[in-house]
C-alpha positions in Angstrom: 6.3 -8.1 -2.0 4.5 -8.7 1.3 1.4 -6.6 0.4 -0.1 -4.5 -2.4 -1.5 -1.0 -1.7 -2.9 1.9 -3.7 -0.2 3.2 -6.0 -1.8 4.2 -9.3 -3.1 7.7 -10.0 -2.6 9.0 -6.5 -3.1 12.8 -6.1 0.0 13.9 -4.2 1.8 17.0 -3.3 4.3 18.0 -5.9 7.4 20.2 -5.9 7.1 23.6 -7.5 10.8 23.4 -8.4 10.0 21.2 -11.4 7.4 20.7 -14.1 4.9 17.8 -14.1 6.7 16.3 -17.1 10.2 16.9 -15.8 11.1 18.3 -19.3 13.4 21.4 -19.3 11.1 23.1 -21.8 8.0 22.7 -19.6 7.6 25.8 -17.6 4.4 24.7 -15.8 4.4 24.4 -12.0 1.7 22.6 -10.1 1.3 22.1 -6.3 -0.3 18.6 -6.9 0.2 15.9 -9.4 -1.0 12.3 -10.1 1.8 9.9 -9.1 2.3 6.2 -9.2 4.6 3.5 -7.9 6.0 2.3 -4.6 6.6 5.9 -3.6 2.8 6.2 -3.4 2.0 2.8 -1.9 4.5 3.1 0.9 2.7 6.0 2.6 -0.6 4.1 2.5 0.9 1.1 4.3 2.8 3.2 6.8 -0.3 5.2 7.7 -2.3 2.0 8.1 0.5 0.6 10.4 0.3 3.8 12.4 -3.5 3.4 12.7 -3.1 -0.2 13.9 -0.5 0.8 16.5 -2.8 3.5 17.8 -5.7 1.0 18.0 -3.5 -1.7 19.5 -0.6 -0.1 21.3 0.6 -3.4 22.7 1.0 -5.0 19.2 4.5 -5.6 18.0 5.6 -4.8 14.5 5.2 -8.5 13.6 1.6 -8.5 14.9 0.8 -5.4 12.8 2.4 -7.0 9.7 0.4 -10.1 10.4 -2.9 -8.2 10.7 -2.2 -6.4 7.4 -1.2 -9.5 5.5 -3.8 -12.0 6.8 -6.7 -9.6 6.0 -5.5 -8.8 2.4 -7.5 -9.7 -0.6 -6.4 -11.2 -3.9 -9.4 -9.7 -5.6 -9.6 -6.2 -7.2 -12.4 -3.7 -6.7 -14.6 -5.5 -9.1 -14.2 -8.8 -7.2 -12.1 -10.3 -10.0 -8.5 -11.7 -9.5 -5.9 -9.0 -9.4 -4.3 -8.5 -12.8 -0.8 -7.3 -13.8 0.1 -4.6 -16.3 -0.4 -7.1 -19.1 -4.0 -7.9 -18.1 -2.9 -11.4 -16.9 -4.0 -12.8 -13.6 -1.3 -11.9 -11.1 0.5 -14.3 -8.8 1.6 -13.9 -5.2 5.1 -13.1 -6.6 3.4 -9.9 -7.9 1.0 -9.0 -5.1 2.3 -10.7 -2.0 -0.5 -11.6 0.3 -2.9 -9.3 -1.7 -4.3 -5.8 -1.6 -4.4 -4.2 1.8 -7.7 -3.8 3.5 -7.4 -1.4 6.5 -10.9 -1.9 7.8 -10.4 -5.6 8.2 -6.8 -5.2 9.5 -8.2 -3.2 12.5 -9.9 -6.4 13.8 -8.3 -9.4 12.1 -9.4 -11.9 14.7 -6.0 -13.6 14.9 -2.5 -12.2 14.6 0.8 -14.2 14.3 3.3 -12.6 16.6 7.1 -13.1 16.6 9.9 -12.4 18.9 13.6 -12.2 18.3 13.9 -15.8 19.6 11.5 -17.0 16.8 
């Protein structure tokens, strides 16, 4: 991955056409449910990219990606190295450049831009 974003226990809108457990015997219906995975991380990153494009309308997609990736952190919210599901320290193959930090990405100081000739 290029980046890691919030994707665990995200309160999200949920279809009333199915139950929270997706079991046929479950007749409950809820408008919101806790979700996890890339389906929850992707909207966070897309929203941050939209925010950056609003703040910097002349930035290319490559510049936006650069700002996001160069300001990411490899530490969790307790200032410890990011861990995987097995409580082992993760590697860049698991978290990419790190966990996204939108406040820092707004003013990264330096962005690496690319064009089609690059």
